[in-house]
matplotlib code that plots the C-alpha trace (Angstrom):
import matplotlib.pyplot as plt

x = [-3.0, 0.7, 2.9, 6.5, 7.3, 10.2, 9.1, 9.4, 6.5, 6.6, 3.1, 2.9, -0.2, -0.9, -3.8, -2.7, -5.8, -5.1, -1.5, -2.6, -5.2, -2.7, 0.0, -2.4, -3.5, 0.0, 1.6, -1.2, -0.2, 3.5, 4.9, 7.3, 5.9, 7.4, 5.4, 5.8, 3.6, 4.2, 6.3, 9.4, 9.6, 9.1, 11.8, 14.3, 13.4, 13.6, 17.0, 18.3, 16.7, 15.4, 11.7, 10.0, 6.8, 5.5, 1.8, 1.2, -1.7, -2.2, -3.2, -0.6, 1.0, 4.6, 5.0, 1.9, 2.0, 2.3, 5.3, 6.8, 6.4, 7.9, 10.9, 11.4, 11.1, 13.7, 16.3, 18.7, 17.9, 17.1, 15.3, 13.3, 12.1, 10.4, 6.7, 4.1, 0.5, -1.5, -4.5, -6.8, -10.5, -10.3, -12.0, -11.7, -10.1, -7.7, -6.4, -5.8, -3.9, -1.9, -0.9, 0.2, 2.1, 3.9, 4.9, 2.1, 1.9, -1.6, -4.3, -6.9, -9.8, -10.3, -11.7, -9.8, -10.4, -7.4, -7.7, -7.5, -4.5, -2.7, -3.5, -2.1, 0.9, 1.8, 1.3, 3.6, 6.2, 6.1, 4.9, 2.7, -0.7, -1.4]
y = [21.3, 20.8, 23.9, 24.6, 21.1, 22.1, 19.2, 19.6, 18.5, 18.3, 18.6, 17.1, 18.0, 19.5, 21.6, 25.0, 25.4, 22.0, 22.9, 26.3, 24.6, 22.0, 24.6, 26.8, 23.8, 22.4, 25.8, 26.6, 23.3, 24.3, 22.4, 23.9, 23.3, 23.1, 22.3, 20.4, 20.3, 16.6, 13.6, 14.7, 18.0, 16.4, 13.8, 16.6, 18.5, 15.3, 14.4, 17.9, 18.3, 15.8, 16.0, 14.5, 13.8, 13.5, 14.3, 12.9, 13.2, 10.2, 11.8, 14.3, 15.0, 14.0, 11.6, 10.4, 9.9, 6.1, 6.2, 8.9, 6.7, 3.7, 5.8, 7.1, 3.6, 2.3, 4.7, 4.0, 4.9, 7.4, 8.8, 5.6, 5.7, 9.1, 8.6, 9.2, 10.2, 9.7, 12.0, 11.4, 11.4, 7.8, 5.3, 2.0, -0.7, -1.6, 2.0, 1.8, -1.5, 0.0, 3.0, 0.7, -1.5, 1.7, 2.6, 4.8, 4.7, 6.1, 6.7, 9.4, 10.4, 14.1, 16.4, 16.5, 18.9, 20.9, 18.9, 15.6, 16.6, 18.0, 14.9, 12.5, 14.7, 14.7, 11.0, 10.2, 12.7, 11.4, 14.7, 14.8, 16.6, 19.2]
z = [30.6, 30.0, 30.2, 29.3, 28.1, 25.8, 23.6, 19.9, 17.6, 13.8, 12.3, 8.8, 6.9, 3.5, 4.8, 6.1, 8.3, 10.0, 10.6, 12.1, 14.3, 15.6, 16.1, 18.3, 20.3, 20.9, 21.6, 24.1, 25.8, 25.9, 22.9, 20.4, 16.9, 13.4, 10.3, 7.0, 4.0, 3.1, 3.9, 1.8, 3.5, 6.9, 6.3, 5.4, 8.7, 10.8, 9.4, 10.2, 13.6, 16.1, 17.2, 20.2, 18.3, 14.7, 14.0, 10.5, 8.1, 5.8, 2.4, 1.2, -2.2, -3.0, -0.1, 1.9, 5.6, 5.6, 3.1, 5.4, 8.4, 6.7, 5.7, 9.2, 10.7, 8.3, 9.6, 12.4, 16.0, 17.5, 14.5, 14.0, 17.6, 17.3, 18.4, 15.6, 15.9, 12.7, 12.3, 9.4, 8.4, 7.3, 9.6, 7.8, 9.9, 7.1, 7.1, 10.9, 10.4, 7.6, 9.7, 12.6, 10.2, 8.9, 12.4, 13.9, 17.7, 17.7, 15.1, 15.7, 13.5, 12.6, 13.7, 17.0, 19.9, 21.2, 24.5, 22.7, 20.6, 23.6, 25.7, 23.1, 22.4, 26.1, 26.4, 23.5, 24.7, 28.2, 29.6, 32.7, 32.2, 34.9]

ax = plt.figure().add_subplot(projection="3d")
ax.plot(x, y, z, "-o")
ax.set_aspect("equal")
plt.show()
């Protein structure tokens, strides 16, 4: 497992239990974690502070995950280059394609194990797993 990465992850999900679960898994793997309830809140945080990874749910109120990703990818670098991992319960191939078109680097279907979440976070942040 990764330890002491100093990499910052923004978890964007409207479900409090999901955010708590992801936070526990990522912090155990050495990541620093911030949370947002929806895409609008996440965009505000991302514009104020850089993050090394975005973990984005698809279905959220106010601004869904794909709209958020399109907004992020339309900004100037380095903001637009922030890696994004989409996590959702939707498995339809067209949803995967829509997420990739919006700018997702990976698309994982919930539920995720802590090990899977940490593995993909490390991969997208360029952190070596121990």
